[in-house]
C-alpha positions in Angstrom: 92.3 92.3 93.4 90.1 91.7 96.4 91.4 90.8 99.9 89.8 87.4 99.5 91.7 86.6 96.3 94.6 84.2 96.9 98.0 85.5 96.1 100.0 83.4 93.6 103.6 83.6 92.5 105.4 82.2 89.6 108.7 81.5 87.9 109.8 81.3 84.2 111.6 78.1 83.3 113.1 76.5 80.2 110.1 76.2 77.9 107.7 76.5 80.7 106.3 78.2 83.8 105.9 77.3 87.4 103.1 78.7 89.6 102.9 78.5 93.3 100.0 78.7 95.7 99.7 78.4 99.4 100.5 74.7 99.6 101.3 73.5 96.1 103.6 74.3 93.2 103.0 73.2 89.6 105.2 73.4 86.5 104.1 73.0 82.9 106.6 72.8 80.0 106.1 72.4 76.3 107.7 69.3 74.7 108.9 69.1 71.1 105.9 66.9 70.2 103.7 69.9 71.3 102.5 68.1 74.4 102.6 69.7 77.8 104.4 67.9 80.7 103.7 68.7 84.3 105.5 68.5 87.6 104.0 68.9 91.1 105.6 69.7 94.4 103.8 70.0 97.7 105.3 72.7 99.9 106.9 71.3 103.0 106.3 73.9 105.7 109.0 73.8 108.3 107.7 75.2 111.7 110.8 77.3 112.2 110.5 78.9 108.8 106.8 79.6 109.3 107.6 81.5 112.5 110.4 83.5 111.0 108.2 84.4 108.0 106.0 86.4 110.3 108.9 88.7 111.4 109.3 91.8 109.2 112.7 92.3 107.6 113.6 88.6 108.4 110.8 87.0 106.3 112.4 88.3 103.1 115.6 86.3 103.6 113.6 83.3 104.7 111.3 83.5 101.7 114.3 83.7 99.4 116.0 80.6 101.0 112.7 78.7 100.9 112.2 79.6 97.2 115.7 78.4 96.4 114.9 75.0 97.8 111.6 74.7 96.1 112.5 76.4 92.8 115.7 74.4 92.2 113.6 71.2 91.9 111.4 72.8 89.3 114.4 74.1 87.4 115.9 70.6 87.5 112.7 69.2 86.1 112.5 71.7 83.2 116.2 71.4 82.4 116.2 67.6 82.4 113.4 67.7 79.8 114.9 70.4 77.7 115.0 69.4 74.1 117.0 70.7 71.2 114.6 72.2 68.6 115.0 71.2 64.9 116.1 74.8 64.2 119.0 74.6 66.6 120.2 71.3 65.1 120.1 72.6 61.6 121.9 75.8 62.5 124.9 73.8 63.5 124.8 74.8 67.2 124.9 71.2 68.1 124.1 69.2 71.2 127.1 70.5 73.2 126.2 74.2 72.7 122.5 73.4 73.5 123.5 71.9 76.8 125.7 74.9 77.5 122.8 77.2 76.8 120.6 75.0 79.0 122.9 75.4 81.9 123.2 79.1 81.3 119.4 79.4 81.2 119.0 77.6 84.5 121.7 79.8 86.1 120.0 83.0 84.9 116.5 82.2 86.2 117.5 80.3 89.3 117.1 81.8 92.8 120.3 80.2 93.9 122.2 82.0 91.2 120.8 85.2 92.7 122.5 84.6 96.0 125.9 84.1 94.2 125.2 87.0 91.9 124.4 89.2 94.8 128.0 88.8 96.0 129.4 89.6 92.5 127.1 92.6 92.0 127.9 93.9 95.5 131.7 93.5 95.6 132.7 94.4 92.0 131.1 97.9 92.1 132.7 98.4 95.5 136.2 97.7 94.2 135.5 99.9 91.1 134.5 102.8 93.3 137.5 102.2 95.6 139.8 102.3 92.5 138.5 105.8 91.7 138.9 107.1 95.3 142.0 109.1 94.5 139.9 111.2 92.0 136.6 110.9 93.8 137.2 110.8 97.6 134.6 111.2 100.3 132.0 108.8 101.7 129.0 110.2 99.8 130.6 110.3 96.4 132.0 106.8 97.0 128.6 105.4 97.8 127.0 107.1 94.9 129.7 105.7 92.6 129.3 102.3 94.0 125.6 102.2 93.6 125.9 103.7 90.1 128.3 101.0 89.0 126.0 98.4 90.5 123.1 99.6 88.5 125.1 99.9 85.3 126.5 96.4 85.8 123.0 95.0 86.3 121.5 96.7 83.3 124.4 95.7 81.0 124.3 92.1 82.2 120.6 91.8 81.7 120.8 93.4 78.2 123.5 91.1 76.9 122.0 87.8 78.3 118.6 88.8 76.8 120.2 88.6 73.4 120.8 84.8 73.7 117.9 83.0 72.0 117.2 80.6 74.9 117.2 83.4 77.4 114.9 85.4 75.2 112.5 82.5 75.3 112.8 82.3 79.1 112.0 86.0 79.3 109.0 85.4 77.0 107.7 82.8 79.4 108.4 85.3 82.2 106.1 87.7 80.4 103.5 85.0 80.0 103.6 84.3 83.7 102.9 87.9 84.6 100.1 88.2 82.0 98.4 85.1 83.5 98.7 86.5 87.1 97.4 90.0 85.9 94.5 88.4 84.1 93.6 86.3 87.1 93.8 89.2 89.5 91.6 91.2 87.1 88.9 88.6 87.5 88.9 87.7 83.8 88.6 84.1 82.4 92.0 82.7 81.5 91.8 82.5 77.7 94.8 83.2 75.4 93.0 86.3 74.1 92.3 87.7 77.6 95.8 87.0 78.9 97.5 88.5 75.9 95.7 91.8 76.5 97.4 92.1 80.0 100.6 93.8 80.8 103.8 91.7 80.9 104.9 93.7 84.0 103.9 93.0 87.6 104.7 94.7 90.9 105.6 91.6 92.8 108.2 90.4 90.3 111.6 89.3 91.4 113.2 91.7 88.9 111.7 94.6 90.9 113.2 93.0 94.0 116.6 92.9 92.5 116.5 96.6 91.6 115.2 97.5 95.0 118.3 95.9 96.5 120.4 98.4 94.6 118.3 101.4 95.8 118.0 100.1 99.4 121.8 99.4 99.5 122.5 103.0 98.5 120.8 104.2 101.7 121.9 101.5 104.0 125.6 102.0 103.1 125.5 105.5 104.6 125.2 103.9 108.1 128.6 102.2 107.8 132.1 103.5 107.1 133.8 103.2 103.8 137.3 103.3 105.2 139.5 101.3 105.6 138.9 99.0 102.6 138.6 95.8 104.7 135.8 97.4 106.8 134.0 98.3 103.7 134.4 94.8 102.3 133.2 93.0 105.4 130.3 95.4 105.9 129.1 94.9 102.4 129.0 91.1 102.8 127.4 91.3 106.3 124.8 93.8 105.0 123.6 91.5 102.2 120.8 89.9 104.3 119.9 93.3 105.7 119.5 94.8 102.3 117.6 91.7 101.1 115.2 91.9 104.1 114.5 95.6 103.7 114.1 95.3 99.9 111.5 92.5 100.4 109.5 94.9 102.6 109.7 97.6 100.0 108.6 95.2 97.3 105.5 94.2 99.4 104.7 97.8 100.2 104.8 98.9 96.5 102.5 96.0 95.6 100.0 97.1 98.3 100.2 100.7 97.1 99.9 100.0 93.3 96.3 101.2 93.2 96.9 104.3 95.2 97.3 107.5 93.1 100.8 109.0 93.2 102.1 106.3 95.5 101.8 103.7 92.7 104.8 105.4 91.1 107.0 104.1 93.9 107.0 100.7 92.1 107.8 102.1 88.6 111.6 101.6 88.8 111.0 97.9 89.3 108.5 97.8 86.4 111.0 99.6 84.1 113.6 96.9 84.8 111.1 94.3 83.8 111.2 95.7 80.3 114.5 93.9 80.1 113.6 90.7 82.0 110.3 90.1 80.2 109.4 89.8 76.6 106.0 89.6 74.8 105.1 85.9 74.7 103.7 84.0 71.8 100.2 82.4 72.0 101.6 78.9 72.5 103.8 80.1 75.4 100.7 81.7 77.0 98.9 78.4 76.6 101.6 76.7 78.7 101.4 79.4 81.4 97.6 79.0 81.5 97.9 75.2 81.6 100.2 75.5 84.6 98.0 77.9 86.5 94.8 75.9 85.8 96.6 72.6 86.8 97.6 74.3 90.1 94.0 75.2 90.7 93.0 71.5 90.0 95.6 70.3 92.5 94.5 72.8 95.1 90.9 71.5 94.8 91.8 67.8 94.6 95.4 67.1 95.9 95.0 63.4 95.1 95.5 64.1 91.3 99.0 65.5 92.1 100.6 62.0 92.0 99.6 61.7 88.3 101.6 64.8 87.3 105.2 63.7 88.1 107.1 61.5 85.7 110.4 59.8 86.3 
């Protein structure tokens, strides 16, 4: 990817994909009648946030908060238009179960849920390690145990939620999102054939970011005491934004180094985790991702058409 090529981000949604550019965000979702519905959101750039986003180790936390605000509106759009497929109705899952799955799907892919989940995935491993302290004392062993439990908890969680049909489809759209970005950054025309040839993994993925918080946390925790328990508890909570800030910089660095021999392997752990959070998409899912990306380009060239995308 050349330096002049704009950087785009994305997010998998219920039956769709959102792509974000410098000033605009566009979501495309597939309806039951096979039509594609769109939603547009113009980024409101707050001066304070723009200044903070220029500060290393602070910009990661700001970017996450900003993404939560923007992303939640796209999640709301996708979930409000979620429709039970004929197969779900016939299988007896019913409307109630479909709504429950819808809520679960939104919670899994939402940025806000990441903030809540960060507390859970930070504190539960800490208490598990603390429970084993009589058998495994010592600061180094405790931190290794804590980080190990955190990684295991993350992998088990992702594995089991990926077995739910609706989450599997979200993960397929996640794969479609990455394939479109990879195809675009490779300078190839966005056709279904070209996109499907691309990898479903990408260095800038939020899944990599989540894994990096585990790895970064392992090293950061060595700088604070593990005893007594209340100090360990408070420090873990207070260090969450620190770990997030550093992990964001690590994510950006691995993306910049992805074409450098040897150094490209620094991003591989994050790519391996994406084997759980992405699935190979079907052609019709890739079509939705392409439609979202192309519509974003149209809006960027002609912002006036944005008002025709949103529906009440």
